[in-house]
N, C-alpha and C positions, 0 to 999 in steps of 0.2 A: 728246524733250521737257523745258526745265524750265523747272522756277518761279527770276522773280525781283520779288522782295519791292524799290520802292523809294519807299525811307523820306526824306520829308522833315519838317524842321522847322526849320519855321518861318510865323511866322504873316500873311502881307502873299499875297496876291495874286503870280505870277511876272512881272505886269507891274512891280510893285514890288521886285521880287528881284533877286538877279543871279541866283546861283546857283540859283534855282526855275527861273528863265530857260533855265542851261545843262542844269540839271537837266535839265529838259521836253524839250527839243534832244537831247540824248540818248536818252529814251530812246524817244519819236519814233521817231530811226532804229535803236532794237537792235528795237522792234515792228518797220518794215519790215526788215530786216536779220536779223529769228527768228518771222517772222509766225505759226509751232506752241508757241512759249512762253506761256507764261502772268505776266502781271502784274501785280502786288496793289501798289496803294498806300495805302500809310499815311502818311494825313498825321496827327503824330501830336500837332497843337493839335484832333486831330477824334477824336484815340484813347481810348477809358477805358484807361487806362492807373493801376491803381492802387500809389501807394508799395509800398516796406515802412516801413507805421506797424506800433507793438504790434501791432494784429492780427492780422498775417500772418506776423511772425514767431514772435510765439506759437499760433500754426496748424502752424508750418510744425514750430516746433519739438512741438509735438501731439503729430503723425503720425510723425515724427520716433520719441516716446515708445514706439510703436501705437498710440494714438487712429486711430479708422476715421472719416474726411470728416465722415461723418455727424451724430461725436460734437463738432462743433465747431460753433462758433456760426452762425447762417445770416451773414450780417457776414461774417464769416471764409472761412466758405464758396463768397460769392458773391466776395472779391480773390483767392485761394485759386487757386478756379476760373481766371479771367482770366489768370491770371498764366504756366500752365498752359498754356490755349492761345495764347499768346500762345510759348512759348516752343515747342512742338510745331507753331507756320506756319513761326519763327523753321527749328528742327529740319527740317524738311522742304521748305525752302528749294534751289536750288542758288548760286543767283546774290545778292545783297544790293547796294543800293545807297545809298549814308547823304549827304544835301542836308541843307545847313545854312549859313547864316550864322556867324561867328566875332564872338560880344559879351560884351566884356571880357578878353580874351585864349583865351574857350573859347566852346560850343557853346551854344543855347537848353538850360534844365535838364528841356522834353519829351525831349532824346536819352539825356540823364544815368537818367532814371526806364524809359527802352527797351532803356536797354543791361544794368539793373540787373535786369530782367522779363527777359532772354535770356541772363547766365549763370547759371545755375543749376544746382549740384554737382549730376552722372547725368541731365543733360539737354546741357550745349557743354561740361563741365569735369566731369575726374576726378581723387579727393585719392587717392594714393596714396603708402606707404611710400617707393616713389622718387621721390616730386614728384610737383608736375602735371602731368597729360594736358588735352591740349583734344581734343575729340570735335567735331570741326563741320569735319573739315582737309579735305571734302568741299566744299567751296564756294568761291566768289571774291566779291570787296568790292572796290570801287570809293564810295569818297569825292569830293565833289565840295564844294567848300570858300568862299566869297565873303569878306573881308576887308576895309574901307574903306584897312588897312594892308600892308604889305609881308613879308611874320611865313617864312615857307619858308625867306626867306634873308638875309640880312644884315647892319646890327645888332638886328634889335629877332628876330628870328630865336628868338631867348631866353622869348619870350613868348607862343610859341607852342607852345601846353600841347591844343587841340584834337583837329588829328591826329598827335599825339602821343600822347595820351592812344586813341584809336581803334584808331592799331597797335600798342598795348600790348595794348587788348583783344581784337582779333584774335588777336596768339601769344599771350593768354591760354586762349585758344577755342581753337588748332589752325587759326584758320586761314589759310596758307599763307604769302600775302602780300595786301599794301591796294593796289589802282594810285588815284590818286589825280590829279583835278586843279582847280586852284587859278582863282581871278576873286580879283584880290590888290591894293592899289597904285589903287585904282575914289572912295575917301574923299581917300588922297595928291594924288590928279590927278584931280579930278572932270572936265579937262578931253580928258582920256585913257580914260578911263569905256567909252565907245565900243569901241574901239581895244580895248583890253582882253578884254571881253566879248565881243567875237566874235574873240580869236586861242585863247580859250575852249572855243567853241561845236563849230570846227571842229577842236581837239583833241578833242573828245564823239564829234561827228562820225566820224570817222576812226575814236575803237578803239572806239565802239559797235558799229563791221564787226567785231570779234575777239572783245568781252568772253560 
């Protein structure tokens, strides 16, 4: 049995979101193909994700210097403990599905906060004299992304930072590869939006059989 983290980074309901619509179809098909797997939905807009603020950084520094967890302030304890929960959950998962729109050439900020929570030295990455070693080598990652413009290729490809960033992060923490489903060009060609979304849904349904 595998554990799948279904991570969504969109504030709207799926009826108003191309990315969530395709993500929903994928995860439903995945559940049908893998009835014994556990799927955990992380709605990042409803999730408690502490920012890496002064309290967190100071707390981590204190722990690294030898202080016990109990010596941290109560507020720092809450944040540090929550971040540990998030990265431990990520480490325990086998497969990750990330669903997001593109806003101003990047994903929503809640996704960056989640990435900061899981890129933790000693948990998902290790620093050595020989270089950085990613520790999440046992995972698979699927990225489902919607954008109003076509960013994966063509004249605007240089402005695509979202999938490129996730690819870099995946490599950083050791995930061997990242698959992607694009729903793009719906804003540039609104009359073609249903066709574009349907094509992505069919791609998602097919991929769900083997992911």
